[in-house]
C-alpha positions as CSV (number, residue, x, y, z in Angstrom):
1,M,-30.8,-86.4,8.4
2,E,-29.4,-89.7,7.3
3,T,-30.4,-93.0,9.0
4,S,-27.9,-95.4,10.2
5,N,-28.9,-97.5,7.2
6,D,-28.2,-95.0,4.5
7,I,-25.2,-93.2,6.1
8,Y,-23.0,-95.8,4.3
9,T,-24.4,-95.1,0.9
10,Y,-23.0,-92.3,-1.3
11,Q,-25.5,-89.6,-2.1
12,D,-24.3,-89.6,-5.6
13,Q,-24.2,-93.2,-6.8
14,T,-21.5,-92.5,-9.4
15,I,-19.0,-91.8,-6.7
16,G,-18.8,-95.4,-5.8
17,D,-17.2,-96.0,-9.2
18,A,-14.2,-93.8,-8.5
19,D,-10.8,-94.8,-7.0
20,L,-10.5,-92.2,-4.3
21,I,-7.3,-93.3,-2.6
22,G,-4.9,-90.4,-2.4
23,Y,-7.5,-87.8,-2.8
24,S,-7.5,-84.8,-0.4
25,V,-10.5,-84.4,1.9
26,D,-12.1,-81.1,2.8
27,A,-14.5,-80.6,5.7
28,T,-17.0,-77.7,5.7
29,D,-14.3,-75.6,7.4
30,G,-11.1,-76.7,5.8
31,S,-8.8,-79.5,4.8
32,I,-8.5,-82.6,7.1
33,G,-6.2,-85.0,5.3
34,K,-6.0,-87.6,2.5
35,I,-7.8,-90.8,1.8
36,D,-5.8,-93.9,2.8
37,D,-8.6,-96.5,2.0
38,A,-12.0,-96.6,0.5
39,T,-14.7,-99.2,0.0
40,N,-17.6,-99.4,-2.5
41,E,-19.7,-102.0,-0.8
42,V,-23.5,-101.6,-1.4
43,G,-24.9,-100.1,1.7
44,G,-21.4,-100.3,3.5
45,S,-19.2,-97.7,1.7
46,Y,-16.7,-95.5,3.6
47,I,-13.5,-93.7,3.3
48,V,-10.6,-93.8,5.8
49,V,-8.8,-90.4,6.1
50,D,-5.3,-90.1,7.3
51,T,-5.4,-86.8,9.1
52,G,-1.6,-86.4,9.3
53,P,-0.4,-83.6,11.6
54,W,-3.8,-82.1,11.9
55,I,-4.8,-84.4,14.7
56,F,-1.5,-86.1,15.3
57,G,-1.7,-88.8,12.6
58,K,-5.1,-90.1,13.6
59,H,-7.1,-92.0,11.1
60,V,-10.9,-91.6,10.9
61,L,-13.6,-93.5,9.2
62,L,-16.2,-91.4,7.3
63,P,-19.3,-93.1,6.1
64,A,-20.0,-92.5,2.4
65,G,-23.2,-90.6,3.3
66,V,-21.2,-87.7,4.5
67,V,-19.4,-87.2,1.1
68,Q,-21.1,-84.3,-0.6
69,S,-19.1,-84.1,-3.8
70,I,-15.9,-84.9,-5.5
71,N,-13.7,-82.8,-7.8
72,H,-11.7,-85.3,-9.8
73,E,-9.6,-82.5,-11.5
74,S,-8.2,-81.3,-8.2
75,K,-8.5,-84.8,-6.5
76,T,-10.6,-83.5,-3.6
77,V,-13.4,-85.0,-1.8
78,Y,-15.8,-82.6,0.0
79,V,-17.6,-83.9,3.3
80,S,-20.6,-82.3,5.0
81,R,-19.0,-82.3,8.5
82,T,-16.8,-79.9,10.4
83,K,-13.2,-80.6,11.4
84,D,-14.4,-80.7,15.1
85,E,-17.1,-83.3,14.3
86,I,-14.6,-85.4,12.6
87,K,-11.9,-84.9,15.3
88,D,-14.5,-86.0,17.9
89,S,-15.6,-89.0,16.0
90,P,-15.2,-92.6,17.3
91,E,-11.6,-93.8,17.3
92,W,-10.5,-95.6,14.1
93,D,-10.1,-99.3,14.7
94,D,-8.6,-101.2,11.8
95,E,-9.2,-104.5,13.6
96,R,-13.0,-103.8,13.8
97,K,-13.6,-102.1,10.6
98,A,-15.8,-105.0,9.3
99,D,-17.5,-105.4,12.7
100,E,-21.2,-104.4,12.5
101,S,-21.3,-102.9,16.0
102,Y,-18.3,-100.7,15.3
103,R,-19.7,-99.5,12.0
104,S,-23.2,-98.9,13.6
105,D,-21.5,-96.8,16.3
106,V,-19.7,-94.7,13.7
107,G,-22.9,-94.4,11.6
108,T,-25.0,-93.3,14.6
109,Y,-22.3,-90.7,15.5
110,Y,-22.5,-89.1,12.0
111,S,-26.2,-89.6,11.6
112,T,-26.9,-87.4,14.6
113,R,-24.7,-84.5,13.3
114,D,-27.1,-83.0,10.8
């Protein structure tokens, strides 16, 4: 299980070098959308996924630690969570994305899902 400290770190350190905007995202049980935004901050990396019609245009923040792998050829990011886990995640808040308490809440949510 990831801790809230390392949930924002890519498991594969080479991932942080890639521009992931526009890549598709697949949960363990299917596609969830496309990446709208991504950061490569040391200890603070995440992706923001536009879920489109899947959950009515909701955006979700996924900490880097849930990214399992990337296929650059197909431009797909694979994450280690189910669609339901992602759908039930804390609401995306663009205004608070840099707020430590918001990121801590999101990190705690995903850290307890292993």
